[in-house]
FIFILUM-60694 format. One line per field, with one value per residue (C-alpha): residue in one letter; x, y, z. Coordinates in Angstrom, 1 decimal. Layout:
% FIFILUM-60694
res: c(a / ...) $
east: c(X / ...) $
north: c(Y / ...) $
up: c(Z / ...) $
***
This chain:
% FIFILUM-60694
res: c(m / s / a / r / r / s / s / k / r / f / s / p / s / f / w / t / e / k / l / v / p / a / a / l / i / l / l / v / l / i / l / l / a / t / l / v / i / t / g / m / a / l / a / g / l / t / p / g / a) $
east: c(-12.4 / -14.0 / -11.7 / -11.9 / -15.0 / -14.3 / -16.8 / -19.2 / -19.7 / -16.0 / -13.0 / -9.7 / -7.8 / -3.9 / -3.8 / -6.1 / -4.4 / -0.8 / -1.9 / -4.1 / -1.6 / 1.0 / -1.4 / -2.0 / 1.8 / 2.3 / -0.5 / 1.0 / 4.3 / 2.7 / 0.9 / 4.3 / 6.5 / 3.6 / 3.6 / 7.4 / 7.5 / 4.7 / 6.3 / 9.5 / 7.7 / 6.2 / 9.8 / 11.1 / 13.5 / 12.0 / 12.8 / 10.1 / 8.8) $
north: c(-59.9 / -62.8 / -66.0 / -68.6 / -71.0 / -74.7 / -76.9 / -79.0 / -81.6 / -81.9 / -82.1 / -83.0 / -85.6 / -85.6 / -87.4 / -84.9 / -82.0 / -83.1 / -84.9 / -82.3 / -79.6 / -82.0 / -83.2 / -79.7 / -78.8 / -82.1 / -81.2 / -77.8 / -79.2 / -81.7 / -78.5 / -76.5 / -79.6 / -79.9 / -76.3 / -76.4 / -79.5 / -78.2 / -74.8 / -76.7 / -78.6 / -75.6 / -74.0 / -77.0 / -78.2 / -81.7 / -84.7 / -85.1 / -88.6) $
up: c(10.1 / 11.8 / 13.0 / 10.3 / 10.5 / 10.5 / 8.9 / 11.2 / 8.6 / 7.3 / 9.1 / 7.1 / 8.1 / 8.1 / 4.9 / 3.1 / 4.6 / 3.1 / 0.0 / -1.7 / -1.8 / -3.2 / -5.8 / -6.8 / -7.2 / -9.0 / -11.5 / -12.0 / -12.6 / -15.1 / -16.9 / -17.0 / -18.4 / -21.1 / -22.1 / -22.4 / -24.6 / -26.7 / -27.0 / -28.0 / -30.5 / -32.0 / -32.2 / -34.0 / -31.2 / -30.8 / -33.3 / -35.8 / -36.5) $
***
């Protein structure tokens, strides 16, 4: 397999290299929390209105 080519039009900055993975991890954690809360609500473990 050849070496990884870098784009000639786009070169990521320091902030882009650090913020994109952090944002993806944050979104995954929010998704997991939403699924857990939804599962708890379906199981009747959360207080109803």
